[in-house]
C-alpha positions as CSV (number, residue, x, y, z in Angstrom):
1,M,30.2,-44.5,-4.3
2,T,28.3,-44.0,-1.1
3,E,31.5,-43.4,0.8
4,V,32.6,-40.6,-1.6
5,Q,29.2,-38.9,-1.3
6,T,29.4,-39.0,2.5
7,R,32.9,-37.4,2.4
8,T,32.0,-34.6,0.0
9,S,28.6,-33.7,1.4
10,P,29.9,-31.5,4.2
11,A,32.3,-29.8,1.9
12,A,29.5,-29.0,-0.5
13,T,27.3,-27.7,2.3
14,T,30.2,-25.5,3.4
15,A,30.7,-24.2,-0.1
16,K,27.0,-23.3,-0.4
17,R,27.0,-21.5,2.9
18,S,30.2,-19.6,1.9
19,A,28.5,-18.5,-1.3
20,L,25.4,-17.2,0.6
21,D,27.7,-15.5,3.2
22,R,29.7,-13.8,0.4
23,I,26.6,-12.6,-1.4
24,F,24.5,-11.5,1.5
25,R,27.2,-10.8,4.1
26,L,25.5,-13.0,6.7
27,S,28.5,-13.2,9.1
28,A,29.2,-9.5,8.9
29,R,25.7,-8.7,10.0
30,G,25.6,-11.4,12.7
31,S,23.0,-13.6,11.0
32,T,22.6,-17.2,9.8
33,V,20.9,-18.9,6.9
34,T,18.4,-20.4,9.3
35,R,17.5,-17.0,10.7
36,E,17.1,-15.5,7.3
37,I,14.8,-18.3,6.1
38,R,12.7,-18.0,9.2
39,G,12.5,-14.3,8.9
40,G,11.5,-14.5,5.2
41,I,8.7,-17.0,6.0
42,T,7.5,-14.8,8.9
43,T,7.4,-11.7,6.7
44,F,5.5,-13.4,4.0
45,V,2.9,-14.7,6.5
46,A,2.5,-11.2,8.0
47,M,2.0,-9.7,4.5
48,A,0.1,-12.5,2.7
49,Y,-3.2,-10.7,3.3
50,V,-2.2,-8.2,0.7
51,I,-2.8,-10.9,-2.0
52,L,-6.4,-11.0,-1.0
53,L,-7.1,-7.4,0.1
54,V,-5.7,-5.4,-2.8
55,P,-7.6,-7.3,-5.6
56,L,-10.8,-6.8,-3.6
57,I,-10.3,-3.0,-3.4
58,L,-9.4,-2.6,-7.0
59,A,-12.1,-4.9,-8.3
60,G,-14.7,-3.0,-6.3
61,A,-13.9,0.2,-8.3
62,T,-14.8,1.1,-11.8
63,D,-13.0,3.1,-14.4
64,I,-14.5,6.0,-16.4
65,D,-16.2,3.5,-18.8
66,G,-17.7,1.5,-15.9
67,K,-15.4,-1.5,-16.3
68,H,-14.3,-3.7,-13.4
69,L,-11.0,-5.6,-13.2
70,S,-10.9,-9.4,-12.8
71,I,-10.2,-10.7,-9.3
72,A,-8.2,-13.6,-10.7
73,Q,-6.1,-11.3,-12.9
74,L,-5.6,-8.8,-10.1
75,T,-4.5,-11.6,-7.7
76,T,-1.9,-12.8,-10.2
77,A,-0.7,-9.2,-10.8
78,T,-0.5,-8.5,-7.0
79,A,1.4,-11.7,-6.1
80,F,3.7,-11.5,-9.1
81,S,4.7,-7.9,-8.7
82,A,5.2,-8.4,-4.9
83,G,7.4,-11.5,-5.6
84,L,9.5,-10.0,-8.3
85,S,10.0,-6.7,-6.5
86,T,10.9,-8.4,-3.2
87,V,13.4,-10.7,-4.9
88,L,15.1,-7.8,-6.6
89,M,15.3,-5.8,-3.4
90,G,17.0,-8.8,-1.7
91,L,19.5,-9.2,-4.5
92,V,20.3,-5.6,-5.3
93,G,19.6,-3.8,-2.0
94,N,20.6,-6.7,0.4
95,V,18.2,-5.6,3.0
96,P,15.4,-7.6,4.8
97,L,12.6,-5.6,3.1
98,A,9.5,-7.0,1.4
99,L,7.4,-5.1,-1.1
100,A,3.8,-5.3,-2.3
101,A,1.1,-3.1,-3.6
102,G,1.0,-0.1,-1.2
103,L,-2.2,0.4,0.7
104,G,-1.6,4.1,0.6
105,V,-1.4,4.0,-3.2
106,V,-4.2,1.6,-3.9
107,P,-7.0,4.0,-2.9
108,V,-5.6,6.7,-5.1
109,V,-5.5,4.3,-8.0
110,A,-9.0,3.0,-7.4
111,F,-10.9,6.1,-6.3
112,Q,-8.9,9.1,-7.6
113,A,-7.4,7.9,-11.0
114,A,-9.8,5.3,-12.3
115,P,-13.0,7.4,-12.2
116,H,-11.3,9.9,-14.6
117,M,-9.7,7.4,-17.1
118,T,-9.6,3.8,-18.2
119,W,-7.8,1.1,-16.3
120,P,-4.8,0.9,-18.7
121,Q,-4.4,4.7,-18.4
122,T,-4.6,4.4,-14.7
123,M,-1.9,1.8,-14.6
124,G,0.1,3.9,-17.0
125,L,0.1,6.7,-14.3
126,V,1.4,4.1,-11.8
127,L,4.2,3.2,-14.2
128,L,5.0,6.9,-14.6
129,M,5.1,7.3,-10.8
130,G,7.7,4.6,-10.6
131,V,9.8,6.2,-13.4
132,I,9.7,9.6,-11.5
133,I,10.6,8.0,-8.2
134,V,13.6,6.2,-9.8
135,I,14.8,9.4,-11.4
136,L,14.4,11.3,-8.1
137,A,16.3,8.6,-6.2
138,A,19.0,8.3,-8.8
139,T,19.6,12.0,-9.1
140,G,19.4,12.9,-5.4
141,L,16.3,15.1,-5.9
142,R,14.4,12.9,-3.5
143,T,16.3,14.5,-0.6
144,M,15.5,17.9,-1.9
145,I,11.8,17.2,-2.0
146,I,11.8,15.6,1.4
147,N,13.3,18.8,2.8
148,A,10.8,21.0,1.0
149,I,7.6,19.5,2.5
150,P,7.2,20.4,6.1
151,L,7.6,17.5,8.5
152,A,4.3,18.0,10.1
153,L,2.5,17.7,6.8
154,K,4.5,14.5,5.9
155,N,3.2,13.0,9.2
156,A,-0.3,14.3,8.6
157,I,-0.4,12.8,5.1
158,G,0.3,9.4,6.7
159,V,-2.4,9.9,9.3
160,G,-4.9,11.1,6.7
161,I,-4.3,8.1,4.5
162,G,-4.8,5.9,7.5
163,M,-8.2,7.5,8.2
164,F,-9.1,7.2,4.5
165,I,-8.2,3.5,4.4
166,A,-10.3,2.9,7.5
167,M,-13.2,4.7,6.0
168,I,-13.0,2.6,2.9
169,G,-13.1,-0.5,5.0
170,L,-16.1,0.6,7.1
171,V,-18.1,1.7,4.0
172,S,-17.2,-1.5,2.0
173,A,-18.3,-3.6,5.0
174,G,-21.6,-1.8,5.3
175,V,-20.8,-0.4,8.8
176,V,-20.9,3.2,7.4
177,G,-23.8,4.1,5.1
178,H,-24.4,7.1,2.8
179,G,-27.4,8.3,4.8
180,S,-30.7,9.5,3.7
181,A,-31.5,12.7,1.7
182,S,-33.0,14.4,4.8
183,G,-30.5,13.0,7.3
184,P,-26.8,13.2,7.9
185,P,-24.5,12.6,5.0
186,V,-23.2,9.4,6.6
187,S,-24.8,7.0,9.0
188,L,-24.3,3.8,11.0
189,G,-25.4,1.3,8.3
190,P,-27.8,2.2,5.6
191,D,-30.4,3.8,7.9
192,G,-28.8,4.3,11.3
193,H,-28.6,0.6,12.2
194,L,-26.3,-2.3,11.4
195,Q,-28.1,-4.9,9.3
196,G,-27.4,-8.3,7.7
197,W,-25.0,-11.2,8.2
198,P,-22.2,-9.7,6.1
199,V,-21.8,-7.0,8.9
200,V,-21.6,-9.8,11.4
201,V,-18.7,-11.3,9.5
202,F,-16.9,-8.0,9.5
203,G,-17.5,-7.5,13.2
204,V,-16.2,-11.0,14.1
205,G,-13.2,-10.6,11.8
206,L,-12.3,-7.1,13.2
207,L,-12.5,-8.2,16.9
208,L,-10.5,-11.4,16.2
209,M,-7.9,-9.4,14.3
210,I,-7.5,-6.8,17.0
211,A,-7.2,-9.5,19.7
212,L,-4.6,-11.5,17.7
213,Y,-2.6,-8.5,16.7
214,I,-2.4,-7.1,20.3
215,R,-1.2,-10.5,21.4
216,K,1.5,-10.3,18.7
217,V,0.4,-13.5,17.0
218,P,2.4,-14.1,13.8
219,G,0.1,-13.7,10.8
220,A,-2.7,-12.2,12.8
221,I,-4.2,-10.3,9.9
222,L,-4.1,-13.4,7.6
223,I,-5.5,-15.7,10.2
224,S,-8.4,-13.3,10.9
225,I,-9.2,-13.0,7.2
226,A,-9.2,-16.8,6.8
227,V,-11.5,-17.3,9.8
228,A,-13.9,-14.6,8.7
229,T,-13.9,-16.1,5.2
230,V,-14.8,-19.5,6.5
231,L,-17.5,-18.0,8.7
232,A,-18.9,-16.1,5.6
233,V,-18.9,-19.3,3.5
234,V,-20.9,-21.2,6.2
235,I,-23.4,-18.3,6.8
236,N,-23.9,-17.9,3.1
237,A,-24.6,-21.7,2.7
238,V,-27.1,-22.0,5.5
239,A,-28.9,-18.6,5.5
240,T,-31.0,-16.8,2.9
241,I,-28.9,-13.8,1.9
242,D,-29.2,-11.5,-1.1
243,P,-25.9,-12.0,-3.0
244,K,-25.7,-8.3,-3.7
245,S,-25.3,-7.7,0.0
246,W,-21.8,-9.3,-0.1
247,G,-20.6,-6.9,-2.8
248,T,-18.2,-8.0,-5.5
249,V,-17.4,-11.4,-4.1
250,V,-20.0,-13.9,-2.9
251,P,-18.4,-16.3,-0.4
252,K,-18.7,-19.9,-1.8
253,A,-16.4,-22.8,-1.4
254,P,-14.0,-23.0,-4.4
255,S,-14.2,-25.9,-6.8
256,R,-10.4,-26.0,-6.8
257,L,-7.5,-24.6,-4.9
258,F,-4.9,-24.3,-7.7
259,A,-5.1,-22.6,-11.1
260,A,-2.8,-21.4,-13.8
261,P,-2.0,-17.8,-13.2
262,D,-3.9,-15.3,-15.4
263,F,-1.5,-12.6,-16.7
264,G,-4.2,-10.9,-18.7
265,L,-3.3,-7.4,-17.2
266,M,0.4,-7.7,-17.9
267,L,1.7,-4.8,-19.9
268,H,-1.8,-3.6,-20.5
269,V,-0.9,0.0,-19.8
270,D,-1.2,3.4,-21.5
271,P,1.2,5.8,-19.8
272,F,0.1,9.1,-21.4
273,G,-3.6,8.4,-22.4
274,G,-4.8,9.6,-19.0
275,F,-3.6,13.1,-19.7
276,V,-5.8,13.1,-22.8
277,R,-8.9,11.4,-21.2
278,A,-8.9,13.2,-17.9
279,G,-7.1,16.4,-18.8
280,A,-3.5,17.4,-18.2
281,L,-4.3,19.1,-14.9
282,T,-6.4,16.4,-13.3
283,A,-4.0,13.6,-14.4
284,G,-1.0,15.7,-13.3
285,V,-2.4,16.2,-9.8
286,V,-3.3,12.5,-9.5
287,L,0.2,11.6,-10.6
288,F,1.7,14.0,-8.1
289,T,-0.4,12.5,-5.4
290,L,0.8,9.0,-6.3
291,V,4.4,10.1,-6.3
292,L,4.0,11.9,-3.0
293,T,2.2,8.9,-1.3
294,G,4.7,6.3,-2.5
295,F,7.6,8.6,-2.0
296,F,7.1,9.3,1.7
297,D,5.6,5.9,2.7
298,A,8.8,4.2,1.5
299,M,11.2,6.6,3.1
300,G,9.7,6.2,6.6
301,T,9.4,2.4,6.3
302,V,12.9,1.9,4.9
303,F,14.6,3.8,7.6
304,G,12.3,2.5,10.4
305,V,12.8,-1.2,9.6
306,C,16.5,-0.9,8.8
307,D,17.1,1.0,12.0
308,E,15.4,-1.9,13.9
309,A,17.7,-4.3,12.0
310,G,20.8,-2.3,13.1
311,L,21.7,-1.3,9.5
312,L,22.0,2.4,10.2
313,D,25.2,4.0,11.3
314,E,25.7,6.4,14.2
315,K,24.6,9.4,12.1
316,G,21.3,7.7,11.2
317,T,22.3,7.1,7.6
318,M,22.4,3.8,5.8
319,P,25.1,2.6,3.4
320,G,23.6,1.8,0.0
321,V,20.3,3.6,0.7
322,G,20.4,4.9,-2.9
323,R,20.1,1.4,-4.3
324,V,17.3,0.6,-1.9
325,L,15.3,3.7,-2.8
326,T,15.9,3.1,-6.5
327,M,14.6,-0.4,-6.2
328,D,11.5,0.9,-4.5
329,G,10.9,3.1,-7.5
330,L,11.5,0.1,-9.8
331,A,8.9,-1.8,-7.8
332,Q,6.3,0.8,-8.6
333,I,7.1,0.4,-12.3
334,I,6.7,-3.4,-12.0
335,G,3.4,-3.0,-10.2
336,G,2.0,-0.7,-12.9
337,A,3.3,-2.8,-15.8
338,S,1.9,-6.0,-14.3
339,G,-1.6,-4.4,-14.0
340,G,-1.7,-3.9,-10.2
341,A,-1.0,-0.9,-8.0
342,G,2.7,-0.1,-7.6
343,S,4.6,-2.0,-5.0
344,T,6.4,-0.4,-2.1
345,V,8.2,-1.4,1.1
346,Y,5.9,-2.8,3.8
347,V,6.3,-2.1,7.5
348,E,5.4,-5.8,8.1
349,S,9.0,-6.4,7.1
350,A,9.7,-5.6,10.7
351,T,8.2,-9.0,11.7
352,G,11.0,-10.8,9.9
353,V,13.6,-8.5,11.5
354,G,12.1,-9.5,14.8
355,E,12.9,-13.1,13.9
356,G,16.6,-12.2,13.4
357,A,16.6,-11.2,9.7
358,R,19.4,-8.9,8.7
359,T,20.1,-9.4,5.0
360,G,18.5,-9.7,1.5
361,L,18.3,-13.5,1.8
362,T,15.1,-12.9,3.8
363,S,13.7,-10.9,0.9
364,L,14.7,-13.7,-1.4
365,V,12.6,-16.2,0.6
366,S,9.6,-13.9,1.0
367,G,9.7,-13.0,-2.7
368,G,9.8,-16.7,-3.7
369,L,6.7,-17.4,-1.6
370,F,4.9,-14.6,-3.2
371,C,5.7,-16.0,-6.6
372,L,4.3,-19.4,-5.6
373,A,1.1,-17.7,-4.4
374,I,0.1,-16.9,-8.0
375,F,-1.0,-20.5,-8.4
376,F,-3.6,-20.2,-5.6
377,T,-5.8,-17.5,-7.2
378,P,-9.1,-19.5,-6.8
379,I,-8.8,-18.9,-3.1
380,A,-8.9,-15.1,-3.6
381,G,-12.3,-15.5,-5.3
382,V,-13.8,-16.8,-2.1
383,V,-12.9,-13.9,0.2
384,P,-15.7,-11.3,0.6
385,I,-14.8,-7.7,1.2
386,Q,-16.4,-8.0,4.7
387,A,-13.7,-10.5,5.7
388,A,-10.9,-8.4,4.3
389,S,-12.1,-4.9,5.4
390,P,-11.0,-5.4,9.0
391,A,-7.4,-5.3,7.8
392,L,-8.1,-1.8,6.3
393,V,-9.4,-0.6,9.7
394,L,-6.4,-2.1,11.6
395,V,-3.9,-0.7,9.2
396,G,-5.6,2.7,9.4
397,A,-5.3,2.6,13.2
398,L,-1.6,1.8,12.9
399,M,-1.0,4.7,10.5
400,M,-2.9,7.0,12.9
401,T,-0.1,6.6,15.4
402,Q,2.0,9.1,13.3
403,A,-0.3,11.9,14.8
404,R,1.9,11.9,17.9
405,K,4.8,13.4,15.9
406,I,2.8,16.5,15.1
407,D,3.2,19.6,17.4
408,W,-0.5,20.3,18.0
409,S,0.4,23.3,20.2
410,D,1.9,25.2,17.1
411,M,-1.2,26.4,15.1
412,E,1.0,27.2,12.1
413,V,1.5,23.5,11.5
414,A,-1.5,22.1,13.5
415,V,-4.2,23.7,11.2
416,P,-2.6,22.6,7.9
417,A,-2.1,19.1,9.5
418,F,-5.7,19.0,10.6
419,L,-7.0,20.0,7.2
420,T,-4.8,17.4,5.5
421,I,-6.1,14.7,7.8
422,V,-9.8,15.4,7.8
423,A,-10.1,16.3,4.1
424,M,-9.0,12.8,3.0
425,P,-11.8,10.7,4.6
426,F,-14.4,13.4,4.5
427,T,-14.0,14.1,0.8
428,Y,-12.9,10.5,-0.1
429,S,-9.8,11.9,-1.7
430,I,-6.1,11.8,-0.7
431,T,-5.5,14.4,-3.3
432,N,-7.8,16.9,-1.7
433,G,-6.2,16.4,1.7
434,V,-2.7,17.0,0.4
435,G,-3.8,20.1,-1.4
436,A,-5.7,21.5,1.5
437,G,-2.7,21.0,3.8
438,L,-0.1,22.6,1.5
439,I,-2.2,25.6,0.5
440,S,-3.2,26.4,4.1
441,Y,0.4,26.0,5.2
442,T,1.6,28.4,2.5
443,V,-1.1,31.0,3.3
444,I,-0.5,30.9,7.1
445,K,3.2,31.3,6.7
446,A,2.7,34.1,4.2
447,A,0.2,35.8,6.5
448,R,2.8,35.8,9.3
449,G,5.4,37.3,6.9
450,R,7.6,34.2,7.0
451,F,8.1,34.0,3.3
452,R,11.6,32.6,3.7
453,E,10.3,29.5,5.5
454,I,8.3,28.5,2.4
455,H,10.4,26.5,0.0
456,W,10.0,27.4,-3.6
457,L,8.8,23.9,-4.4
458,V,6.0,24.4,-1.9
459,W,4.9,27.6,-3.7
460,V,4.9,25.7,-7.0
461,V,2.9,22.7,-5.6
462,S,0.4,25.0,-3.8
463,A,-0.2,26.8,-7.1
464,I,-0.9,23.5,-8.8
465,F,-3.3,22.5,-6.2
466,A,-5.1,25.9,-6.3
467,C,-5.7,25.3,-10.0
468,Y,-6.9,21.8,-9.2
469,F,-9.5,23.0,-6.7
470,A,-10.6,25.7,-9.2
471,I,-10.7,23.3,-12.2
472,S,-14.4,23.7,-12.8
473,G,-14.2,27.5,-12.9
474,I,-11.1,27.3,-15.1
475,E,-12.9,25.0,-17.5
476,V,-15.8,27.5,-17.7
477,L,-13.5,30.4,-18.4
478,L,-11.6,28.4,-21.1
479,R,-14.9,27.4,-22.8
480,G,-16.2,31.0,-22.6
């Protein structure tokens, strides 16, 4: 019996390899099972911070009724949606792309949608966003919209979101304060000075994260969050600190590491209730912003990472891109239905590509690890926002690099781009930034008599944003 097993074992191994080769085209893309597994693990390590960071951002926000979401439930939703979306991307798209809740979408969900409606209604908008993106991808309309929005504004939106994310991190950590009534609107700390041990935790975490990232240490963000969290737990145990100074999560050693996943947010959505609660115009503009944010984030990341993986042809196009973009839209639906922000492709997928990943087998590995993470939710309840906020600042810095793609010598695009970028952090609204950029672009082009350069979709969207900015006056007129 032993002899038979010895003889058949190599054949069985070959059969398995052949099956994987046939499904994922490993040989055709010059990869191996070992490389794909290594790439999948590397990608997961580079992205694992999302499981901690996204729940903290969403749990720190309140909906129109003043309700907070549970950290445990958000952690389960974030890990589950990331895992399922990434596995499906690997199987259907066969590309080494991992997905998770988008850091460009999360602020819109937390600070633009939730204040105007309930959490189920907010997640309903996320679900609708995914449906719209799937339709746009499946019908080819996605290309039309991409061509309609000026390239400079597309880049400016990414830069503005980066600044907005960084601002959220600095405010959440206590580095930026609201200022006093007689002083500037914002200040360094609550009164012009940095105060308290939580800020020290943020500072140590940020400096460590920058150092590790610059040295290209795998998992730099996750390592820094872990170190800052341990430091926070120790400081909180030995020092006398007001629990309120930590924010939503007070760092204390967990009583256990494992727990059954809490799917309490699953399918707790109301797709159309937000249009009733917040009003059709407000909900419509927020939905448009969600679509625009997820839409362009994914496009840039997909082509950037796949280009690095050598999956684009000589014309810069990618075979099967329609399936990939459709799966990205489906990931948004999964994110909304599971109770977390919609999932999208992450640029950290490039870390796996750097390890030799070329196929969807890498995504299968990364997605499987995300699914396993749902059993480690107690750990997420230990991480304070001060330990996770450095990731927002670093990601903001990385998104800021898109500014180099804008022609700042051409004032016709420089001014709209500038307004797009500064309006987002200064007004704490991605929606306001997108609107300011599109309206100013349309006005400048019209003032120069270049009406033919303004796509009809830009006219429509600019008119929608004009109504959005004038909503208070419109409401007064309607009531009168």
